[in-house]
N, C-alpha and C positions, 0 to 999 in steps of 0.2 A: 579449502578449508572456509567455513563461515566466519564472517568478521565479528560476529557475537552469537552466543548460543540462542537458539530459538526459544529456550525457556525464559530468557530475559524479554524477548519480545512479547511472550504470552503475558508475563506479569505486568508489562506496561499496559498492553491492551486491556486486561482487566481492571487496571487501575484508572484509565482514562475513559470516561463516559462518552460513547458515540464513536470510539475508535474502531478502527478495522486493522486486522493484521494480515499482511500478505507476505508469505515467505518465498522469495524466488531462489530456486535451487541453482548451485554452482555459480554463485555471484558473490562478488567482494563488496568493495567499499563505494562502487561507482555503477549501480544498477541502470542509471540512464544512458551509460556508455555500453556496459558489458551485456545487459539483457534489455535493450531498449523497448521492443514491442511489448514485453512483460511489463516493463516499468510504466509505459504509457497507459496500458489497458487498466493497471492498478489505480493510477492516478486519476484518470478520466472516469472509472467506475466509482471511485469514492466521491469525486466532485459532483459527479451526476446524482448520486445518493443525497446529497445535501441540497440542491438546487429545487426549488419549488417548480411545479409544471409550468411551461410557458403557455400564456394564453394567446389565442389569434385574435386580432383586432377586427 
């Protein structure tokens, strides 16, 4: 059972400019423990989208 309805996540995502919503199926309050690879992929993907491209020296 989800810890909160996905509809709540959609409302927050629409209200917060630049946010992204990733729903991890069959996961409760501890995505970093329960679904580690999906959690890491979501976080690194989001952070990569924020970082400017690296320049080579």
